[in-house]
C-alpha positions as CSV (number, residue, x, y, z in Angstrom):
1,X,0.0,0.0,0.0
2,X,2.3,2.7,-1.4
3,X,0.2,5.6,-0.2
4,X,1.5,5.0,3.3
5,X,5.2,4.8,2.3
6,X,7.0,7.7,3.9
7,X,10.5,8.3,4.9
8,X,11.9,9.0,8.4
9,X,10.9,12.3,9.9
10,X,12.1,14.1,13.0
11,X,10.4,16.7,15.1
12,X,11.5,19.9,16.7
13,X,10.1,20.1,20.2
14,X,9.5,22.9,22.5
15,X,8.2,23.1,26.1
16,X,8.2,26.3,28.0
17,X,7.7,26.1,31.8
18,X,7.1,29.7,32.5
19,X,4.3,30.3,34.9
20,X,2.4,33.4,35.7
21,X,2.6,34.8,39.3
22,X,-1.2,35.2,39.2
23,X,-2.6,33.5,42.3
24,X,-5.9,32.5,40.6
25,X,-6.8,29.0,39.5
26,X,-5.7,29.6,35.9
27,X,-2.0,29.9,36.7
28,X,-1.1,26.8,34.9
29,X,-2.9,28.0,31.8
30,X,0.1,30.3,31.0
31,X,2.2,27.3,30.2
32,X,3.1,26.9,26.6
33,X,2.2,23.3,25.5
34,X,4.5,21.1,23.5
35,X,4.3,21.5,19.7
36,X,5.1,18.6,17.4
37,X,6.6,19.6,14.1
38,X,4.3,19.3,11.2
39,X,5.6,17.2,8.3
40,X,3.4,17.2,5.2
41,X,2.6,13.6,4.5
42,X,0.1,12.9,1.7
43,X,-2.0,9.7,2.0
44,X,-3.9,9.0,-1.2
45,X,-6.6,6.4,-2.0
46,X,-9.7,6.3,-4.1
47,X,-8.5,9.5,-5.8
48,X,-8.7,11.3,-2.5
49,X,-5.7,12.8,-0.7
50,X,-5.5,13.3,3.1
51,X,-2.7,15.4,4.5
52,X,-1.5,14.0,7.8
53,X,1.2,16.3,9.3
54,X,1.7,14.1,12.3
55,X,2.0,10.7,10.6
56,X,5.7,10.6,11.7
57,X,4.7,10.1,15.3
58,X,4.2,6.3,14.5
59,X,8.0,5.8,14.8
60,X,8.0,4.1,18.2
61,X,11.8,3.8,18.3
62,X,12.5,7.4,17.2
63,X,14.0,9.2,20.2
64,X,12.3,12.4,19.1
65,X,8.9,10.7,19.4
66,X,9.8,9.6,23.0
67,X,11.0,13.1,23.7
68,X,7.7,14.5,22.5
69,X,5.6,12.2,24.6
70,X,7.7,13.0,27.7
71,X,7.3,16.7,27.0
72,X,3.5,16.2,26.9
73,X,3.7,14.3,30.2
74,X,5.7,17.1,31.8
75,X,3.1,19.6,30.5
76,X,0.2,17.5,31.9
77,X,1.9,17.2,35.2
78,X,2.5,21.0,35.4
79,X,-1.0,21.8,34.3
80,X,-2.4,19.5,37.0
81,X,0.0,20.7,39.7
82,X,-2.7,22.4,41.6
83,X,-4.6,19.1,41.9
84,X,-1.7,17.1,43.2
85,X,-2.9,17.2,46.8
86,X,-6.3,16.3,45.6
87,X,-4.9,13.4,43.5
88,X,-3.1,12.0,46.5
89,X,-6.2,12.3,48.7
90,X,-8.2,10.5,46.0
91,X,-5.6,7.8,45.6
92,X,-5.4,7.2,49.4
93,X,-9.2,7.1,49.5
94,X,-9.5,4.5,46.7
95,X,-6.7,2.3,48.0
96,X,-7.9,2.7,51.5
97,X,-11.2,1.1,50.6
98,X,-9.4,-2.1,49.4
99,X,-8.8,-4.9,51.8
100,X,-5.1,-5.5,51.4
101,X,-4.9,-9.0,52.9
102,X,-7.6,-10.6,50.7
103,X,-8.3,-13.8,48.9
104,X,-10.7,-15.1,46.2
105,X,-13.2,-17.8,46.8
106,X,-11.6,-21.2,46.1
107,X,-13.0,-23.2,43.2
108,X,-12.7,-27.0,42.9
109,X,-10.8,-28.6,40.0
110,X,-9.4,-32.1,39.7
111,X,-9.3,-32.7,43.5
112,X,-7.8,-29.3,44.5
113,X,-9.2,-26.0,45.6
114,X,-7.7,-23.1,43.7
115,X,-7.6,-19.5,44.7
116,X,-5.5,-16.3,44.6
117,X,-4.7,-14.0,47.4
118,X,-3.0,-10.6,48.1
119,X,-0.7,-9.6,50.9
120,X,-0.6,-6.1,52.5
121,X,1.4,-3.6,50.6
122,X,2.2,-5.9,47.7
123,X,1.0,-5.2,44.1
124,X,0.6,-8.7,42.6
125,X,-1.4,-11.8,43.3
126,X,-0.2,-15.1,44.9
127,X,-1.8,-18.1,43.2
128,X,-2.4,-21.0,45.5
129,X,-4.2,-24.4,46.0
130,X,-5.2,-26.8,48.8
131,X,-6.4,-30.3,48.9
132,X,-9.2,-29.2,51.2
133,X,-10.3,-26.2,53.1
134,X,-8.3,-27.3,56.2
135,X,-5.2,-28.5,54.3
136,X,-1.9,-26.8,54.0
137,X,-1.5,-24.1,51.4
138,X,0.6,-24.8,48.3
139,X,1.8,-21.7,46.6
140,X,1.8,-22.1,42.8
141,X,3.2,-18.7,41.9
142,X,4.1,-15.6,43.9
143,X,3.9,-13.0,41.2
144,X,5.4,-10.4,43.5
145,X,8.7,-12.3,43.5
146,X,8.6,-12.9,39.7
147,X,7.9,-9.2,39.0
148,X,10.9,-7.8,40.8
149,X,13.0,-5.7,38.5
150,X,10.2,-5.2,36.0
151,X,8.2,-2.0,35.4
152,X,5.4,-4.2,34.1
153,X,4.6,-7.8,34.8
154,X,1.5,-9.8,34.0
155,X,0.7,-13.5,34.4
156,X,-2.2,-15.1,32.6
157,X,-3.6,-18.4,31.6
158,X,-2.6,-20.5,34.6
159,X,-3.5,-24.2,33.9
160,X,-2.4,-27.3,35.9
161,X,-2.0,-30.6,34.1
162,X,-4.6,-33.3,34.5
163,X,-2.2,-35.2,36.8
164,X,-1.9,-32.1,39.0
165,X,1.9,-32.1,38.7
166,X,2.8,-29.3,36.2
167,X,1.7,-25.7,36.0
168,X,1.7,-23.8,32.7
169,X,1.4,-20.0,32.7
170,X,2.0,-17.0,30.4
171,X,4.2,-14.0,31.2
172,X,4.3,-10.5,29.5
173,X,6.9,-8.0,30.7
174,X,6.3,-5.3,28.1
175,X,2.5,-5.0,27.9
176,X,2.2,-5.9,24.2
177,X,0.2,-9.0,25.0
178,X,2.9,-11.3,23.7
179,X,3.3,-13.9,26.3
180,X,6.0,-16.5,27.0
181,X,4.6,-19.7,28.4
182,X,6.6,-21.2,31.2
183,X,6.2,-24.6,33.0
184,X,6.7,-25.3,36.7
185,X,7.1,-28.7,38.4
186,X,4.7,-28.5,41.3
187,X,6.5,-31.3,43.2
188,X,9.9,-29.7,43.2
189,X,9.0,-26.0,42.7
190,X,11.4,-25.9,39.8
191,X,10.7,-23.7,36.8
192,X,11.5,-26.1,33.9
193,X,14.2,-25.1,31.5
194,X,12.0,-24.6,28.4
195,X,9.5,-22.0,27.4
196,X,7.3,-21.1,24.4
197,X,7.7,-17.5,23.4
198,X,5.3,-15.2,21.4
199,X,2.0,-16.7,22.3
200,X,-1.4,-15.6,23.6
201,X,-0.4,-17.0,27.0
202,X,-3.0,-19.8,27.4
203,X,-2.7,-23.5,26.7
204,X,-4.9,-26.6,26.6
205,X,-3.6,-29.8,28.2
206,X,-4.1,-33.2,26.6
207,X,-5.1,-36.0,28.9
208,X,-1.6,-37.5,29.0
209,X,-0.4,-34.4,31.0
210,X,2.6,-34.2,28.7
211,X,1.2,-32.6,25.5
212,X,0.1,-29.0,25.4
213,X,-1.5,-26.9,22.6
214,X,-1.0,-23.2,22.5
215,X,-1.5,-20.3,20.1
216,X,1.3,-18.4,18.5
217,X,1.2,-14.8,17.4
218,X,2.5,-13.0,14.3
219,X,5.4,-10.9,15.6
220,X,4.2,-7.8,13.7
221,X,0.4,-7.8,13.6
222,X,0.1,-9.8,16.9
223,X,-2.6,-11.8,15.2
224,X,-3.1,-15.2,16.8
225,X,-2.4,-17.1,13.6
226,X,-1.3,-20.6,14.4
227,X,-1.8,-23.5,16.9
228,X,1.3,-25.3,18.2
229,X,1.6,-28.7,19.7
230,X,4.4,-29.2,22.2
231,X,5.5,-32.2,24.4
232,X,7.1,-31.4,27.8
233,X,10.8,-32.1,28.1
234,X,11.6,-31.6,24.5
235,X,13.5,-28.6,23.2
236,X,11.2,-25.6,22.7
237,X,12.3,-25.5,19.0
238,X,10.6,-28.9,18.5
239,X,7.2,-27.4,19.1
240,X,5.1,-28.3,16.0
241,X,2.8,-26.1,14.2
242,X,-0.3,-28.2,13.6
243,X,-2.7,-25.5,12.3
244,X,-2.2,-22.2,10.4
245,X,-4.9,-19.6,10.0
246,X,-4.2,-18.2,6.6
247,X,-7.2,-15.8,6.5
248,X,-5.9,-12.5,7.9
249,X,-9.4,-11.6,9.1
250,X,-9.4,-14.6,11.4
251,X,-7.6,-15.4,14.7
252,X,-7.4,-18.8,16.3
253,X,-7.0,-20.5,19.8
254,X,-6.9,-23.9,21.5
255,X,-9.2,-24.9,24.3
256,X,-10.4,-28.0,26.1
257,X,-14.0,-28.9,26.7
258,X,-15.2,-28.9,30.3
259,X,-15.8,-32.6,30.1
260,X,-12.1,-33.1,29.5
261,X,-13.0,-35.4,26.5
262,X,-12.1,-33.1,23.6
263,X,-9.6,-30.5,22.5
264,X,-10.9,-27.8,20.2
265,X,-9.2,-25.4,17.8
266,X,-11.4,-22.3,17.3
267,X,-11.0,-19.9,14.4
268,X,-13.0,-16.7,14.6
269,X,-13.6,-13.4,12.8
270,X,-16.1,-10.7,13.8
271,X,-18.9,-12.5,11.9
272,X,-17.7,-16.1,11.4
273,X,-16.4,-19.1,13.4
274,X,-15.0,-22.5,12.7
275,X,-14.0,-25.3,15.0
276,X,-11.9,-28.4,14.8
277,X,-12.0,-31.2,17.4
278,X,-9.8,-34.0,18.7
279,X,-10.1,-36.7,21.3
280,X,-8.0,-35.4,24.3
281,X,-6.7,-39.0,24.8
282,X,-5.0,-39.0,21.4
283,X,-3.2,-35.7,21.1
284,X,-0.9,-36.9,18.3
285,X,-3.9,-37.5,15.9
286,X,-5.3,-34.9,13.5
287,X,-8.1,-32.5,14.3
288,X,-11.4,-32.8,12.3
289,X,-13.5,-29.9,11.1
290,X,-16.8,-29.7,13.0
291,X,-18.7,-27.5,10.5
292,X,-16.8,-25.7,7.7
293,X,-16.8,-21.9,7.9
294,X,-19.5,-20.0,6.2
295,X,-19.5,-16.2,6.2
296,X,-21.9,-14.9,8.8
297,X,-22.3,-18.3,10.6
298,X,-21.2,-18.3,14.2
299,X,-21.3,-21.4,16.3
300,X,-19.7,-22.4,19.6
301,X,-19.5,-26.0,20.7
302,X,-19.2,-27.8,24.1
303,X,-19.4,-31.5,24.8
304,X,-22.0,-33.4,26.7
305,X,-22.2,-37.2,26.8
306,X,-22.8,-38.5,23.2
307,X,-23.3,-35.1,21.6
308,X,-22.0,-31.6,21.2
309,X,-24.1,-28.6,22.3
310,X,-23.9,-25.8,19.7
311,X,-24.8,-22.2,20.5
312,X,-25.3,-20.6,17.1
313,X,-26.8,-17.8,15.1
314,X,-27.9,-20.1,12.3
315,X,-31.2,-18.6,11.3
316,X,-31.2,-17.0,14.7
317,X,-30.0,-13.4,15.1
318,X,-30.0,-13.7,18.9
319,X,-28.6,-17.2,18.9
320,X,-30.2,-20.5,19.7
321,X,-29.0,-23.8,21.2
322,X,-28.6,-26.9,19.1
323,X,-27.2,-30.4,19.7
324,X,-25.5,-32.8,17.3
325,X,-24.1,-36.3,17.5
326,X,-20.3,-36.7,18.0
327,X,-20.0,-38.6,14.7
328,X,-22.1,-36.2,12.7
329,X,-21.2,-32.6,13.5
330,X,-22.1,-30.7,10.3
331,X,-25.0,-28.2,10.5
332,X,-27.5,-30.4,8.7
333,X,-27.4,-32.7,11.8
334,X,-28.0,-30.0,14.3
335,X,-31.2,-30.4,16.3
336,X,-32.8,-27.5,18.2
337,X,-32.8,-27.5,22.0
338,X,-33.5,-23.9,22.9
339,X,-35.3,-21.9,20.1
340,X,-34.4,-18.4,19.0
341,X,-36.2,-15.5,20.7
342,X,-36.3,-12.0,19.2
343,X,-36.2,-10.3,22.6
344,X,-33.6,-12.5,24.3
345,X,-29.9,-12.8,23.5
346,X,-28.4,-16.2,24.3
347,X,-24.9,-15.2,25.5
348,X,-23.3,-18.3,27.0
349,X,-23.9,-21.8,28.3
350,X,-22.3,-23.9,31.0
351,X,-22.7,-27.7,30.9
352,X,-23.0,-30.0,34.0
353,X,-23.7,-33.7,34.2
354,X,-27.3,-33.1,35.4
355,X,-27.8,-29.4,34.5
356,X,-27.5,-26.9,31.7
357,X,-27.1,-23.2,32.6
358,X,-27.9,-20.5,30.1
359,X,-26.7,-16.9,30.4
360,X,-29.2,-14.7,28.6
361,X,-29.7,-11.0,28.2
362,X,-33.1,-9.3,28.0
363,X,-33.8,-5.5,28.1
364,X,-30.1,-5.0,28.9
365,X,-30.0,-7.2,32.0
366,X,-28.4,-10.6,32.4
367,X,-30.5,-13.6,33.3
368,X,-29.3,-17.0,34.5
369,X,-31.6,-19.9,33.4
370,X,-31.1,-23.4,35.0
371,X,-32.4,-26.4,33.0
372,X,-32.5,-30.0,34.2
373,X,-30.7,-32.2,31.6
374,X,-33.1,-35.2,32.2
375,X,-36.5,-33.6,32.7
376,X,-36.0,-30.2,30.8
377,X,-37.6,-28.5,33.8
378,X,-36.2,-25.0,34.2
379,X,-36.2,-21.9,36.3
380,X,-34.5,-18.4,36.4
381,X,-32.6,-16.9,39.3
382,X,-34.1,-13.9,40.9
383,X,-31.6,-11.1,41.7
384,X,-34.0,-8.6,43.3
385,X,-32.6,-5.3,42.0
386,X,-33.7,-2.9,39.3
387,X,-30.3,-2.8,37.7
388,X,-27.4,-5.2,38.3
389,X,-24.6,-7.2,36.7
390,X,-24.5,-11.0,36.9
391,X,-22.5,-13.7,35.1
392,X,-21.6,-17.4,35.3
393,X,-18.6,-17.8,37.4
394,X,-15.7,-20.4,37.5
395,X,-17.3,-23.8,37.3
396,X,-14.6,-26.4,36.5
397,X,-16.4,-29.4,38.0
398,X,-18.7,-31.3,35.6
399,X,-20.4,-33.6,38.1
400,X,-21.9,-31.2,40.7
401,X,-25.2,-29.6,41.5
402,X,-23.6,-26.3,42.6
403,X,-23.4,-23.3,40.2
404,X,-20.9,-20.6,41.0
405,X,-22.0,-17.2,39.8
406,X,-20.9,-13.6,40.2
407,X,-23.1,-10.7,41.1
408,X,-22.9,-7.0,41.7
409,X,-24.8,-3.8,41.1
410,X,-24.1,-0.1,41.0
411,X,-24.7,-0.1,44.8
412,X,-23.8,-3.7,45.7
413,X,-20.1,-4.8,45.9
414,X,-18.9,-7.7,43.9
415,X,-20.3,-10.9,45.3
416,X,-19.6,-14.6,44.7
417,X,-22.5,-17.0,45.2
418,X,-22.9,-20.8,45.1
419,X,-26.3,-21.9,44.0
420,X,-27.7,-25.4,44.4
421,X,-29.5,-26.0,41.2
422,X,-31.8,-28.7,42.7
423,X,-32.8,-27.3,46.1
424,X,-32.3,-23.6,45.0
425,X,-30.3,-22.9,48.1
426,X,-28.1,-19.8,47.6
427,X,-24.9,-19.3,49.6
428,X,-23.0,-16.0,49.6
429,X,-19.4,-17.1,49.6
430,X,-17.9,-13.7,49.6
431,X,-18.8,-10.1,49.1
432,X,-16.1,-7.6,48.4
433,X,-15.3,-5.8,51.6
434,X,-15.2,-2.0,51.1
435,X,-13.3,-0.6,54.0
436,X,-14.1,2.7,55.6
437,X,-17.6,3.9,56.2
438,X,-19.2,2.5,53.1
439,X,-22.9,1.7,53.4
440,X,-24.8,0.6,50.3
441,X,-28.0,2.2,51.7
442,X,-26.4,5.6,51.2
443,X,-26.6,5.2,47.4
444,X,-29.4,5.0,44.9
445,X,-29.4,3.3,41.5
446,X,-32.0,3.9,38.8
447,X,-32.6,2.7,35.3
448,X,-34.2,5.1,32.8
449,X,-34.7,5.1,29.0
450,X,-33.6,8.0,26.8
451,X,-35.3,8.5,23.5
452,X,-32.9,8.8,20.6
453,X,-33.5,11.1,17.7
454,X,-34.9,8.2,15.6
455,X,-37.3,7.1,18.4
456,X,-35.2,4.2,19.8
457,X,-35.3,3.7,23.5
458,X,-31.7,3.8,25.0
459,X,-31.2,2.3,28.5
460,X,-29.4,4.6,30.9
461,X,-28.1,3.4,34.2
462,X,-27.7,6.0,36.9
463,X,-26.2,6.0,40.4
464,X,-25.7,8.8,43.0
465,X,-25.4,9.3,46.7
466,X,-28.7,9.9,48.4
467,X,-29.0,13.6,49.1
468,X,-27.4,14.6,45.9
469,X,-29.6,17.4,44.4
470,X,-31.5,16.1,41.3
471,X,-32.6,19.6,40.4
472,X,-30.2,20.2,37.5
473,X,-27.4,21.5,39.7
474,X,-25.2,18.4,40.0
475,X,-22.1,17.5,37.9
476,X,-22.6,14.3,36.0
477,X,-20.1,11.9,34.4
478,X,-21.6,9.9,31.5
479,X,-19.7,6.8,30.4
480,X,-20.1,4.9,27.2
481,X,-18.5,2.3,24.9
482,X,-20.8,0.9,22.1
483,X,-18.7,-1.4,20.0
484,X,-17.9,-5.0,19.2
485,X,-21.3,-6.2,20.6
486,X,-19.9,-5.7,24.1
487,X,-22.5,-4.6,26.5
488,X,-21.6,-2.5,29.5
489,X,-22.7,-4.1,32.8
490,X,-24.1,-2.2,35.8
491,X,-21.3,-3.4,38.1
492,X,-19.9,-2.0,41.3
493,X,-16.8,0.2,41.6
494,X,-15.4,1.2,44.9
495,X,-13.2,3.9,43.3
496,X,-16.3,5.5,41.8
497,X,-17.5,6.3,45.4
498,X,-14.9,9.1,45.4
499,X,-16.9,10.9,42.8
500,X,-20.4,10.1,44.2
501,X,-19.3,11.3,47.7
502,X,-18.4,14.6,46.1
503,X,-21.8,15.2,44.7
504,X,-21.3,13.7,41.2
505,X,-24.0,11.7,39.5
506,X,-22.6,8.8,37.4
507,X,-24.4,7.3,34.4
508,X,-23.8,4.6,31.8
509,X,-25.3,5.0,28.3
510,X,-26.1,1.6,26.9
511,X,-25.8,2.8,23.3
512,X,-26.1,0.9,20.0
513,X,-23.0,-1.0,19.0
514,X,-23.1,-3.0,22.2
515,X,-25.5,-6.0,22.7
516,X,-27.5,-4.8,25.7
517,X,-30.8,-5.1,23.8
518,X,-29.8,-8.1,21.6
519,X,-27.8,-8.7,18.5
520,X,-29.7,-6.2,16.5
521,X,-28.5,-3.5,18.9
522,X,-25.0,-4.4,17.8
523,X,-25.8,-4.6,14.1
524,X,-27.4,-1.1,14.2
525,X,-24.2,0.4,15.7
526,X,-21.5,-0.9,13.4
527,X,-20.3,-0.5,9.8
528,X,-22.5,1.9,7.9
529,X,-24.7,2.4,11.0
530,X,-21.8,3.4,13.3
531,X,-23.0,7.0,13.7
532,X,-26.0,5.7,15.7
533,X,-23.4,5.0,18.5
534,X,-22.4,8.6,18.6
535,X,-25.8,10.2,18.3
536,X,-27.2,7.8,20.9
537,X,-24.6,9.0,23.4
538,X,-25.3,12.7,22.7
539,X,-29.1,12.1,23.1
540,X,-28.5,10.3,26.4
541,X,-26.5,13.3,27.6
542,X,-29.2,15.7,26.6
543,X,-31.8,13.5,28.3
544,X,-29.9,13.6,31.6
545,X,-29.8,17.3,31.5
546,X,-33.5,17.6,30.6
547,X,-34.4,15.2,33.4
548,X,-32.4,17.3,35.9
549,X,-29.8,14.7,36.7
550,X,-27.1,16.9,35.3
551,X,-26.0,20.5,35.4
552,X,-25.9,21.6,31.7
553,X,-22.7,23.4,32.4
554,X,-21.1,20.5,34.2
555,X,-21.8,17.5,32.1
556,X,-18.7,15.3,31.6
557,X,-18.0,12.2,29.4
558,X,-15.6,9.3,29.5
559,X,-14.8,6.3,27.4
560,X,-11.8,4.1,26.6
561,X,-10.5,2.3,23.5
562,X,-13.4,2.1,21.1
563,X,-15.2,4.2,23.8
564,X,-12.4,6.7,23.1
565,X,-13.4,6.7,19.5
566,X,-16.9,7.6,20.9
567,X,-15.4,10.5,22.9
568,X,-13.5,11.8,19.8
569,X,-16.6,11.6,17.6
570,X,-19.0,13.3,20.1
571,X,-16.6,16.2,20.8
572,X,-16.4,16.9,17.1
573,X,-20.2,16.6,16.7
574,X,-21.3,18.4,20.0
575,X,-18.4,20.0,21.7
576,X,-20.7,22.5,23.4
577,X,-22.5,19.7,25.3
578,X,-19.6,18.7,27.6
579,X,-17.6,20.6,30.1
580,X,-14.8,18.0,30.0
581,X,-14.0,14.7,28.5
582,X,-11.7,11.8,29.4
583,X,-10.5,9.7,26.4
584,X,-8.6,6.6,27.6
585,X,-6.4,4.8,25.0
586,X,-8.7,6.3,22.3
587,X,-9.1,4.7,18.8
588,X,-9.3,8.1,17.0
589,X,-7.3,7.7,13.7
590,X,-9.7,5.2,12.2
591,X,-9.0,5.7,8.5
592,X,-5.2,5.4,8.8
593,X,-5.3,2.4,11.1
594,X,-7.9,0.5,9.0
595,X,-5.7,1.0,5.9
596,X,-2.6,-0.3,7.6
597,X,-2.7,-4.1,7.6
598,X,0.6,-4.3,9.7
599,X,-1.2,-2.9,12.7
600,X,-2.6,-5.4,15.3
601,X,-6.4,-5.9,14.9
602,X,-6.8,-4.2,11.5
603,X,-7.6,-7.1,9.2
604,X,-9.7,-8.8,11.9
605,X,-11.9,-5.8,12.3
606,X,-13.0,-5.1,8.7
607,X,-16.4,-6.5,9.7
608,X,-16.6,-4.1,12.6
609,X,-15.7,-0.8,11.0
610,X,-15.6,-1.7,7.3
611,X,-12.6,-2.0,5.0
612,X,-11.7,1.5,3.7
613,X,-10.1,-0.1,0.6
614,X,-13.8,-0.1,-0.4
615,X,-14.7,3.5,-1.2
616,X,-18.1,3.3,0.4
617,X,-16.5,2.4,3.7
618,X,-13.7,4.8,3.2
619,X,-16.1,7.7,2.8
620,X,-18.2,6.7,5.7
621,X,-15.3,6.2,8.1
622,X,-13.8,9.4,7.0
623,X,-17.0,11.3,7.8
624,X,-16.7,10.4,11.5
625,X,-13.0,9.6,12.2
626,X,-12.1,11.9,15.1
627,X,-8.6,12.7,13.9
628,X,-9.8,13.6,10.4
629,X,-12.7,15.8,11.6
630,X,-10.8,18.0,14.0
631,X,-11.8,21.6,13.1
632,X,-11.0,25.2,14.1
633,X,-13.6,25.5,16.8
634,X,-14.0,25.4,20.6
635,X,-13.6,22.1,22.3
636,X,-14.3,21.0,25.9
637,X,-11.4,20.3,28.3
638,X,-9.8,17.1,27.4
639,X,-7.6,14.6,29.3
640,X,-6.2,11.9,26.9
641,X,-4.4,8.8,28.2
642,X,-2.4,6.2,26.3
643,X,0.4,3.6,26.8
644,X,3.6,3.5,24.8
645,X,3.4,-0.3,24.4
646,X,-0.4,-0.5,23.6
647,X,-1.0,-3.4,21.3
648,X,-4.7,-2.6,20.8
649,X,-4.7,1.1,20.1
650,X,-1.3,2.3,19.1
651,X,0.0,5.3,21.2
652,X,0.4,7.5,18.1
653,X,-3.3,7.7,17.5
654,X,-4.0,9.8,20.7
655,X,-0.7,11.6,20.3
656,X,-1.6,12.7,16.7
657,X,-5.1,13.6,17.8
658,X,-3.8,15.9,20.6
659,X,-1.2,17.5,18.3
660,X,-3.9,18.3,15.7
661,X,-6.3,19.6,18.3
662,X,-3.5,21.9,19.7
663,X,-3.0,23.3,16.2
664,X,-6.7,23.9,15.4
665,X,-8.8,24.4,18.4
666,X,-9.9,28.0,19.2
667,X,-10.6,27.7,23.0
668,X,-8.4,28.1,26.1
669,X,-9.6,24.9,27.8
670,X,-7.0,22.4,29.0
671,X,-5.9,19.8,26.5
672,X,-3.7,17.2,28.3
673,X,-2.0,14.0,27.1
674,X,-0.6,11.5,29.5
675,X,1.4,8.5,28.2
676,X,2.3,5.6,30.5
677,X,5.8,4.9,29.2
678,X,5.9,1.4,30.7
679,X,2.4,0.0,30.0
680,X,0.0,-0.8,27.3
681,X,-3.7,-1.0,26.7
682,X,-4.7,-2.1,30.2
683,X,-2.5,0.4,32.0
684,X,-0.3,-0.4,35.0
685,X,-0.1,-4.0,36.0
686,X,0.1,-3.6,39.8
687,X,-3.0,-3.9,42.0
688,X,-2.7,-0.4,43.5
689,X,-0.6,1.5,41.0
690,X,-3.5,1.6,38.4
691,X,-5.4,3.9,40.8
692,X,-2.8,6.7,40.3
693,X,-4.3,7.3,36.9
694,X,-7.8,7.0,38.2
695,X,-7.0,9.6,40.8
696,X,-5.6,11.9,38.1
697,X,-8.8,11.5,36.0
698,X,-11.1,12.2,39.0
699,X,-9.0,15.3,40.0
700,X,-9.3,16.6,36.5
701,X,-13.1,16.2,36.6
702,X,-13.5,17.6,40.1
703,X,-11.4,20.7,39.4
704,X,-13.4,21.4,36.3
705,X,-16.6,21.0,38.3
706,X,-15.6,24.0,40.5
707,X,-12.9,22.5,42.8
708,X,-13.1,25.4,45.3
709,X,-16.6,24.4,46.3
710,X,-16.4,20.7,45.9
711,X,-13.0,19.2,46.6
712,X,-13.5,19.1,50.3
713,X,-17.3,18.7,50.3
714,X,-18.6,15.2,51.0
715,X,-22.3,14.4,51.3
716,X,-23.3,13.1,54.7
């Protein structure tokens, strides 16, 4: 793609630290922000030329790029200097609510109880197991020890072999989501002298406890493009590629069925899936295709006795459940178990010997449905709140009547329950302990529906501290996402209390592009319908002002990743609506990214955004891409956050966006860019360190909402 072929450019950078002696709150405004040099780079396609003066910022290894990002960090720090005391107060509040010596609820698996725990003052988890509740603890991994000497350290994909003797786990020390899989002998505690680099970090064990299957990544695009078979004890170089996913719009993975009977290789794109299966007792044999891929056909198998369950969208937009014999897996053999329903999305299933659990979504709320495998009798769990978040938990045991599920709400801390599917007994195993004076009765959650400009009802979840004025005088933070069919849940956040206790209202806009109202909700917020996502969010903001939840002069917005795209689009469309906006790792340079097949996620997301090599999609994406639509006009205050090693949204997108905004915007509102120089898409890896950025974000909002009146005011 020659239109992106440009040479190496360098930037001249300038940061002036002169401050006014004026004692008022605007002192920091006299700082001169960094300016990236403009290099005229012409990008031409479909006979149309875009001029991108900051294209050169994509040179990650160029020291001038790093210098520019560090200059922006210095500017942001200076601009927020007056909030440093507030940031520290907020950080101490948020961390102070967290129980430092804490542990997860153990789950049973192959004769052991597995759990993780934290120790006071330490950033990383300790993974453990016991033979029984009263047995001696066995530490599998102490990540605090492993992380020493690293700015970033993440462990994922812990899996113990069927014979309980070997632990496999993935490690990323850069935050690019490229994991090296290590193996540990659980008898001796020795980390074995072989490892598998450049993987997704997860593995599937064959039943011989010697053979593993993992997924390798392309070193440039980071696409999971191959499945590798490896036998313990052999040189790492002997690992054998047994499957290659040649279609660049697909990724692949390896997994094992809950029954332990089959290994699966899954290939997936946005719209299509395909699975291969193999008896887990014969890992050296070849996988068989279950149902050949067909564009637009999604299916997800799991094993039960003499058949596979198949959750599929075959003639079922919201998915239905089928079953098929083990010896006849093509779709013509599929038999319906749970029919399609136009008002209910079938999200997930969990299979037990005597039970089938279905996770469904209706009217934006998750429902758990329990079905007897023998009698087909069924019932739903009752959660008893107007708005909440629920999901199937970790259920590794196949032969049990107990279901583990997770529950929380905007006012109820994260809770783990065990539910007896026969007797309907419900045991609260643990509820997150929120330290301090937290009382859920001090907070109120509501669920309303905004009416979009085309008449569509948009769910809006709202939470505030009781006593907060709902007369149009309160600051409000509106959060949104609206992409990939990912629905936002109404879950609890202890850090959010720091805003609610200072008189903020918090709201979630369940806009199109997610799946809150079913698969059609997703379809109507993607591709050539993407602008519905942005207008829905704007309409939700206006609704909250009209209904007096929000002060029209102190309405704020926040979103991250694809939600950062949302932020970029709405500030171009309605900059007057918001006082301030937080855009976290924002996907804002959509045209350039979707034309660059070397960037992670590009080819796999053509079905989400459209392929701009097609002119119709090029024109449509260009019409909303935040970077391309920055104009000479007033913008709200903006805090933009990114990570230098981000593998999902490359750091240069927000960096370019901020540089262009600096050049064109006509207001004097703060425009701040903060780059985490040692992290990626998920931010800091430590348990507490991540709250430093949250404290910065909240201080930014509170200061804009009139800090003199609010920073020390807490509702009683």
